[in-house]
Structure formats: C-alpha cells, structure tokens
C-alpha positions as CSV (number, residue, x, y, z in Angstrom):
1,M,2.7,-45.1,-6.1
2,R,-1.4,-44.8,-6.2
3,A,-1.4,-43.3,-2.9
4,S,1.4,-40.6,-3.8
5,I,-0.4,-39.7,-7.1
6,L,-3.8,-39.3,-5.1
7,L,-2.1,-37.3,-2.3
8,L,-0.6,-34.9,-4.7
9,G,-3.7,-34.8,-6.7
10,L,-5.6,-33.4,-3.8
11,L,-2.7,-31.2,-2.9
12,A,-3.1,-29.7,-6.8
13,L,-6.7,-29.0,-6.3
14,A,-6.6,-27.4,-2.9
15,V,-3.7,-25.2,-4.2
16,A,-6.1,-24.2,-7.3
17,G,-9.2,-23.5,-5.4
18,A,-7.0,-21.4,-2.8
19,G,-7.6,-18.3,-4.8
20,L,-7.6,-15.2,-3.2
21,A,-5.7,-16.9,0.0
22,V,-2.5,-17.2,-1.7
23,A,-3.0,-14.0,-4.2
24,H,-2.4,-11.5,-1.6
25,G,-0.7,-10.8,1.7
26,N,-1.7,-8.9,4.7
27,H,0.3,-5.4,4.0
28,A,-0.1,-1.3,4.0
29,T,1.8,0.8,1.9
30,A,2.2,4.4,2.8
31,N,4.5,7.3,1.7
32,P,6.0,10.6,3.2
33,Q,3.2,13.1,3.6
34,V,2.3,16.5,5.2
35,S,-0.6,16.6,7.7
36,G,-2.7,19.1,9.3
37,N,-4.5,17.1,12.0
38,G,-2.8,13.9,12.5
39,T,-4.8,12.3,9.5
40,V,-2.4,9.7,7.7
41,V,-3.3,8.5,4.0
42,V,-2.3,5.1,3.9
43,E,-2.0,4.3,0.0
44,E,-2.9,0.7,-0.2
45,A,-3.8,-2.0,2.8
46,F,-4.9,-5.3,2.5
47,L,-6.7,-7.8,4.7
48,S,-7.4,-11.4,4.5
49,T,-9.7,-10.8,7.6
50,D,-11.2,-8.4,9.7
51,G,-8.7,-6.2,11.1
52,Y,-7.3,-2.9,12.2
53,L,-5.1,-0.3,10.6
54,V,-3.1,1.2,13.4
55,L,-0.7,3.9,13.7
56,R,2.5,3.4,15.7
57,A,5.4,5.7,17.0
58,D,8.5,4.4,15.7
59,D,10.9,3.0,18.2
60,G,14.4,2.5,17.0
61,G,13.3,1.1,13.7
62,E,10.5,-0.9,15.0
63,P,6.9,-0.4,15.5
64,G,6.5,1.4,18.9
65,R,3.5,2.8,21.2
66,I,0.2,2.5,19.3
67,V,-1.1,6.2,18.9
68,G,-4.2,5.7,16.5
69,V,-6.5,3.1,15.5
70,R,-9.4,2.2,12.9
71,S,-11.1,-0.7,11.7
72,L,-11.0,-2.4,8.4
73,D,-13.0,-5.2,6.6
74,P,-11.6,-7.8,4.7
75,G,-10.2,-6.7,1.2
76,R,-7.9,-4.2,-0.6
77,H,-8.3,-0.6,0.5
78,R,-7.0,2.5,-1.3
79,G,-6.4,5.8,0.1
80,V,-8.0,4.9,3.5
81,T,-7.0,7.1,6.3
82,V,-6.2,6.8,10.0
83,R,-6.0,9.6,12.3
84,A,-3.6,9.9,15.2
85,D,-5.2,10.6,18.8
86,D,-4.8,14.2,19.8
87,A,-2.9,13.6,22.7
88,F,0.0,12.4,20.6
89,W,-0.4,14.9,17.6
90,S,-0.4,18.1,20.0
91,T,3.2,16.8,21.0
92,V,4.4,16.8,17.2
93,R,6.6,19.9,16.1
94,G,8.0,19.4,12.8
95,N,8.7,15.9,11.5
96,V,7.6,12.6,12.9
97,T,8.5,8.9,12.2
98,L,5.5,6.7,12.4
99,W,4.4,3.0,11.3
100,A,1.4,2.3,9.7
101,V,0.6,-1.5,10.3
102,L,-2.2,-4.0,10.4
103,H,-3.5,-5.8,13.5
104,A,-5.6,-8.9,13.6
105,D,-9.1,-8.9,15.0
106,A,-8.8,-11.7,17.6
107,E,-12.5,-11.6,18.5
108,A,-14.5,-10.2,15.4
109,G,-16.6,-7.5,16.7
110,D,-15.2,-6.2,19.7
111,A,-13.4,-3.2,20.3
112,F,-9.6,-3.0,19.7
113,D,-7.6,-4.8,22.3
114,P,-3.7,-4.0,21.7
115,A,-3.3,-7.0,24.1
116,A,-5.2,-9.6,21.9
117,D,-5.2,-8.0,18.7
118,T,-1.6,-8.4,17.6
119,M,0.3,-7.4,14.8
120,L,0.4,-9.0,11.8
121,E,3.3,-9.9,9.7
122,W,4.5,-10.0,6.1
123,F,7.5,-11.9,4.7
124,G,8.6,-12.0,8.3
125,G,8.3,-8.2,9.0
126,P,5.4,-5.9,10.1
127,A,2.5,-6.1,7.7
128,G,3.2,-2.3,7.2
129,Q,5.4,0.3,6.5
130,R,7.3,3.3,8.1
131,L,7.1,6.6,7.1
132,A,7.8,10.4,7.7
133,V,5.0,12.6,8.6
134,A,5.4,16.2,8.6
135,R,2.9,18.5,10.7
136,G,1.6,21.5,8.5
137,E,-1.0,23.6,8.0
138,R,-1.5,22.6,4.6
139,P,-1.5,18.7,3.9
140,A,0.3,17.1,1.0
141,S,0.0,13.5,-0.3
142,V,-0.6,11.4,-3.4
143,V,-2.5,8.1,-3.9
144,T,-2.2,5.8,-7.1
145,R,-3.2,2.1,-7.6
146,G,0.2,1.5,-7.6
147,V,0.3,-0.9,-10.6
148,G,-1.7,-0.9,-13.8
149,S,-1.6,0.3,-17.5
150,L,-1.2,4.0,-18.8
151,E,-4.8,4.2,-20.5
152,N,-4.4,6.4,-23.4
153,G,-1.2,7.9,-22.5
154,T,-2.3,8.9,-19.1
155,L,-1.6,7.7,-15.5
156,P,-4.5,7.6,-13.2
157,V,-4.2,9.2,-9.9
158,L,-7.0,8.3,-7.2
159,A,-6.4,11.3,-5.0
160,A,-4.2,14.1,-4.3
161,R,-3.7,17.0,-1.8
162,L,-1.6,20.2,-2.9
163,P,-0.3,22.5,0.0
164,A,-0.2,25.2,-2.9
165,A,-0.9,25.7,-6.5
166,G,1.5,23.4,-8.4
167,S,1.3,20.2,-10.3
168,L,1.3,16.3,-10.2
169,V,4.6,15.2,-12.1
170,V,5.3,11.6,-13.4
171,H,8.9,11.0,-13.1
172,A,10.8,8.0,-14.5
173,T,12.9,6.1,-11.9
174,A,16.3,4.5,-11.9
175,D,17.4,2.1,-9.0
176,G,14.9,3.9,-6.6
177,T,15.7,7.5,-7.3
178,F,13.8,10.3,-9.4
179,G,14.5,10.6,-13.1
180,R,13.4,12.8,-15.8
181,P,9.7,14.3,-15.8
182,L,7.6,12.3,-18.2
183,G,4.4,14.3,-17.9
184,S,2.5,17.0,-15.6
185,R,-0.7,18.1,-14.7
186,T,-1.2,21.6,-13.1
187,L,-3.5,22.1,-10.4
188,A,-4.9,24.3,-7.6
189,A,-4.4,24.0,-3.9
190,G,-6.6,21.6,-2.1
191,R,-7.8,18.1,-2.5
192,H,-8.4,16.5,-6.1
193,T,-9.4,13.0,-7.2
194,N,-9.7,11.2,-10.2
195,V,-7.0,13.1,-12.2
196,R,-5.4,11.7,-14.9
197,V,-1.7,12.9,-15.6
198,P,-0.5,12.6,-19.2
199,V,2.7,10.7,-19.9
200,N,5.1,10.8,-22.4
201,T,5.9,7.1,-23.2
202,T,8.5,7.3,-25.9
203,G,11.2,5.0,-25.2
204,L,9.7,3.9,-22.1
205,D,9.6,0.3,-20.7
206,D,6.4,-1.6,-20.8
207,R,7.0,-2.7,-17.4
208,A,8.7,0.8,-16.1
209,T,8.3,2.0,-12.4
210,L,7.4,5.4,-12.4
211,A,7.0,8.0,-9.9
212,V,3.9,10.5,-9.1
213,A,5.3,13.7,-7.1
214,V,3.7,16.9,-5.8
215,H,5.4,19.9,-6.8
216,T,4.8,23.4,-6.0
217,D,4.6,26.2,-8.8
218,D,7.1,29.1,-8.8
219,G,4.2,31.6,-9.3
220,D,3.8,31.3,-13.3
221,G,0.9,28.8,-13.8
222,R,3.1,26.2,-15.4
223,F,5.3,23.2,-14.9
224,E,9.2,23.7,-15.1
225,A,11.6,21.1,-14.1
226,G,14.4,23.5,-12.8
227,A,12.1,26.1,-11.1
228,D,9.0,24.0,-9.2
229,P,10.2,22.1,-6.3
230,V,8.8,18.5,-5.3
231,V,7.5,18.7,-1.8
232,R,9.7,16.9,0.7
233,V,9.2,15.5,4.1
234,A,12.1,14.6,6.1
235,G,14.5,15.0,3.0
236,E,12.0,12.2,1.0
237,P,9.5,13.4,-1.7
238,V,5.7,13.3,-1.0
239,V,5.4,10.7,-3.8
240,S,3.7,7.7,-5.2
241,R,5.3,5.0,-7.3
242,Y,3.2,3.3,-10.1
243,E,4.4,0.1,-12.0
244,R,3.6,0.0,-15.3
245,L,2.2,-3.5,-16.6
246,P,1.0,-4.1,-20.0
247,D,-2.4,-5.4,-19.3
248,G,-2.7,-3.7,-15.9
249,R,-2.9,-7.0,-14.1
250,D,-1.7,-7.0,-10.2
251,S,1.1,-9.1,-9.4
252,I,0.7,-12.1,-6.8
253,R,1.5,-11.8,-3.3
254,V,1.6,-14.4,-0.7
255,N,-0.8,-14.4,2.1
256,T,0.5,-14.5,5.8
257,P,-2.2,-14.1,8.0
258,T,-0.8,-15.2,11.1
259,P,-0.3,-12.9,14.0
260,S,2.9,-12.2,15.4
261,P,3.9,-11.6,19.2
262,E,3.6,-8.3,20.6
263,Q,6.3,-6.7,23.1
264,G,3.5,-4.4,25.1
265,G,2.2,-1.5,23.4
266,D,-0.5,1.1,24.6
267,G,-3.0,3.1,23.2
268,G,-6.7,3.4,22.0
269,T,-9.8,1.4,21.4
270,A,-11.6,1.3,17.9
271,D,-15.0,-0.5,17.4
272,R,-16.0,-2.2,14.4
273,T,-18.6,0.2,13.3
274,P,-17.9,1.0,9.6
275,T,-16.5,4.4,8.9
276,T,-16.2,6.5,6.0
277,H,-12.8,7.7,4.9
278,S,-12.4,8.9,1.2
279,P,-11.2,8.6,-0.8
280,A,-11.1,4.5,-0.8
281,D,-11.4,1.9,-3.1
282,T,-11.7,-1.5,-2.0
283,S,-11.3,-4.6,-4.3
284,A,-10.3,-8.2,-4.0
285,D,-8.6,-8.6,-7.3
286,G,-5.0,-10.0,-8.7
287,A,-5.7,-13.7,-8.0
288,G,-5.1,-16.5,-10.6
289,P,-1.8,-17.2,-12.6
290,G,0.5,-17.9,-9.7
291,V,-2.0,-20.5,-8.4
292,W,-2.4,-22.3,-11.4
293,G,1.8,-22.1,-11.9
294,V,1.9,-24.1,-8.6
295,T,-0.9,-26.5,-9.6
296,L,1.2,-27.5,-12.7
297,A,4.3,-28.0,-10.7
298,V,2.6,-30.4,-8.5
299,A,1.3,-32.5,-11.3
300,V,4.4,-32.7,-13.0
301,I,5.7,-33.9,-9.5
302,A,3.3,-36.6,-9.2
303,V,3.8,-37.9,-12.6
304,W,7.6,-38.1,-12.0
305,L,7.0,-39.9,-8.8
306,A,4.9,-42.5,-10.5
307,R,7.3,-43.0,-13.2
308,R,10.2,-43.5,-10.5
309,Q,8.2,-45.7,-8.5
310,D,7.4,-48.1,-11.5
311,A,11.1,-48.1,-12.6
C-alpha cells in the first residue's frame, strides 16, 4: 500500500514539474495567402527543441518533397516566414498547395539533413498544416495571436499585407464559416503591423471564434459588406482565426516531440545561424492549469488505492 502511494506521489510531482513540456505541442499553423516571391507566412509555430520549419509540396494530401527550409529555436514563433527555393517557385503558376511542417534537428547545430532531421508529429499527424498559396505580384496575408481577449473592444492584428487599398474585417463564425462583419479597419495597400480592429461585442459569446479577413476596397475608401470582396486563394479566404477568451489565456496542448518516419524527400540545406524574419513574436506561455488538474487526479487515485487496500 505504502509503495503504491509513494509511486503515485512521485508521479504527481513529475507531472506538476512538467510545466511547458505538457502545455504545448510541436505544431505549425498557416492560412491561405498570396506570395510574390515564394515567401510563406506561418501564423504560429511551436517547437520544444531546436528544429526546422519546412515547406513541402503536397503529394496526394500528404507532405511531399521539400521545397524550402529555415531553422527555428525552441519556443513559440508567430508570423514567422519561410521561403520556397527559386527552382521550385519559378515553376508555380497560379495556385499551389504546400505544407508548412516542423522537423527535428537530430544533431543540434548542424545543417539541415532531410534524411536525419525527420518530420515531427502532432496527435498522430504531421506537425504542420496544408495551405493554398497563390503566386501574385501583391502579397496578401494576415497574422493574429490566434487566441486572447478583446482589449477595449478591439482585436489585435500582429501583421497584415493588403494587395490593394482595403480593410481588415472581423467576422463572426458559425460551424467554420463566415458570419456577419463585426468591425473593420480601413488600410492602404502594403504591409501593416500592430493594427487594432474595433469589434462590436454586443451579443458576442465570451468564447466566440472570430475571423479576421483581408478585403479589397471598391474605390470609395470605406468598408461596405456587400461591395468590398474578401481576398481568396483557391476559393478560400485570406483569413486568421481568433478565439476570444475572457482572460486571454492560451489553451493547453500536449507536447509530442517524437519524430515520425520519413519516406524519402529531397531538398535543401539550412544552417543554424539565426535569421531575422519579421514579424515574429516568440514566447513560451500557456503552461499551468492542465498540469495541476492531472496532479489532482493522480492524488485522488492514490487515496482511493490506499483505502481499497486497507479494506
């Protein structure tokens, strides 16, 4: 009995001390966008160790050959970019489907080796996301923090590129589809950072999922829902989703740092020299409540086992 209690107690302490390791998972998220030179904006990437952000061509719905690589340090990165190699990008006409995925760095400090630095997994699938990218002279993309509060009735946008004069528009969502516009911010064409878009929160759920979309202007200099179209790539809107949380805390994710077996793949090298790709916001927050929940559960089990063996 005492041995069981001791074992479970140690397990509880181990879980409580896990901290960041159980709070996040190796993952990358990216949305449809327009690129002028093969640069792809990845909205968020999280790595538990040194690794790489890798662009891969789509191969029947799975990550295919490697077409771009950059190194990443451990932690959370927002608005990080990775560029497709010129040989691949020169062949792109119109739209192309890519994967932005994370790879391990098998030997920290060396150049990227596709044979050794294998792709990471997240919940049994690739630690990354498939996305449509359009080749165009005027880039279009939008990056938010993905989750947080609406401070003073505004939604913070970390960075956005508008292909022409237009607006960033916050939409309600329902079952993954666009809903009514809740607020907008008119902007000139080009790159913008740290933009706040006003949001009408009347009747809005405290945990609503919103979408910030890039719209182009019809020429009158103000947003009109029926007249200013959303920018789309392969039929999908250029958008960033934002989960509203009352206190702005991040949700808990489970870390899965185990590399997955690769079936070949070609492409590129990347050294571990730090590179500057703005905008990027790196942090390691979000750990906490889920860890203590598991700890409490383990403690309850320990008490139950003790009473059961005393009976």
